[in-house]
N, C-alpha and C positions, 0 to 999 in steps of 0.2 A: 474571572471566568477563563476556564481554560480554551487552548486554541482547538481549532478544529482537528480531527486526525489526520495525520499526514496522508495525501494520495497524490499520486503522480500521474500525469496524462500523458499518454503517447499520442501526439498528433499526425496525421497522415496528411501531409500537403496535396491539395487539388481532391481531397475526398467530398467536398461539396459538389463539386463538378462531376465527380464519378456518380454519385448518389443521383443527380439530377439527370445524367445520362442513362442510368438504368433504372429508372422509376418503374418500369414495365418489365424488368429483367427477369428470368426465370428464378424459380425458388433456389434452385442451386446456388446462385449467386451470393445471396444471402448466408446462406448455410456455409460457404467457404470463408466469407468474410468473419462470420460469428467464430468460426473454429480458429481464425488467425488471431482474432480478439482473446479469445479465450486461452490458447496457446501463450499469446504474449504477455497476458495478465499471470498466467502462473508460472512463466519463467521469472517475472518480477517478484513475485509472492516466494517461489523457492530461495532465490538470492537473499531477499530480504529476511527471509526466517533464518538462514543460515547465519547472518549477519546480527540478527538481533541479540541483545544482552538477555542471558539467562540466569533468572533467579528461581522462579517455579516452572516457568516454561509458559505460562498463561500470555504473554506477550506475544512469542512466537507462534503459539497456537492459534491467536486470534487474527492473524493476517489473513485476510479474505480477499478475493476476486470477484468483483461486480461487472456485468456487461449489460450495455444499454440494452432493452429489451425490443428494439425496433427490427423490423424485418431484416435491413441492413445497418446493423449498429454502427454508432459514431463514436462509441468511447469505452473504455474498460477502466475500472478504478480498483486500486489495490492498496489495502490500508489495514490497520489493526482495528478491531473494535473495543478493546479496553480503553477506558477514559485516559489513563496515563500514557498511552502509545505517543501521543502529540509532545508530551514533556520530555520523554526520552529522546526523541528524535530531533526536536527543535532546543532542548534546554529549557532552563527558566532564566530571567536575568534577575541579577541581584536588585534588592529593593522592591521586588514585585510583592504583592499580597501574599501573605502566609498560607501554605496548603492547609487543609483541614488535617489535624493531626491523627483523627480517626481512620483517615486514608493510608497513613503510615503505620498505624498500629499492627497489623498482621506482618509486615516486614521486621518491625522491632522485635517481635515475639519469635520470628524465625531465626533472628540473627543474635540471639542470647540477650535481651533486653531484659536485665535481672532488676528485681526490687520492682520498683512502681513504673511498667510499661507504658501508662497513660501519660506521665511525666515526661518520660524518655521521648515519646511521641510529640509531644509538644516542644521539647528542646530542639529535635530534630526539624520540625516545622519551621521553628523561628530561625534556626542557621540556615535553612534551605532558603527562607524570605530574604535572609540578610546576604547571604553569600550568593544564591543562585545555584543552577546545576548546569553542568556543561552539556553541550548537545552530544547525543551519540547518534549520528544519521544512518541508520539501519537501511530505512526505505529508500532515501535518497542514493546509497551507495548499492543498495541492491537493485535499484533502475539502472545505474551505471553498468553494473557487472553482468546485466541481462542483455545489454545491447547488441553483442554479437547473435546471440540465440534468437533474439526477435528479428535481426535482419534476414538471417537463414528461415525464420518461420514464414516471413512476408515473401522471400524468394520462392519459397515452395507454393503458398497460396497462389502467388503470381502466375506460376507456371501451370498449376493446376487449373485457375480460371482461363487461361490461355488456352491450354489444351480443350477444355470442356467448351469454351466459346467457338473454338473452331469446329470441333465436332458438331455443334447444335447449328452451325451457320455454314457448313461446308458441303 
């Protein structure tokens, strides 16, 4: 059974207190937080896509950003939608169950599998089960590489909220 697709979470400390405090906050507060969440997720998405290994480009193109649908969102998820994304990110341990050869057929055909591609896919699947696959953490590294951008995004959002809150209550 494949691991879940890699997703990284940005945690804002004190966010629960903030949402409790602002339950009756104006609509624009939720809009500002949503904007910050979206921009943060897109920053991780952009960095991860740059770092994703490319064969056909499907992995890179499948990286998506999802935001909590609440008025004041609490999370943003970024990750690939292709099934093999987790195996690329986390690798595969030696001795694990053999991957389905049918999943490897397109790769075999693209990379010059001459003769009997079904047999070559079986042999590759058996080798993967025996030796494993090294991890290539494009999502984790994309998350790390986007930290400065995320910090700048939340500085801007914080300043905007502070300014708007002052205008609304001043």
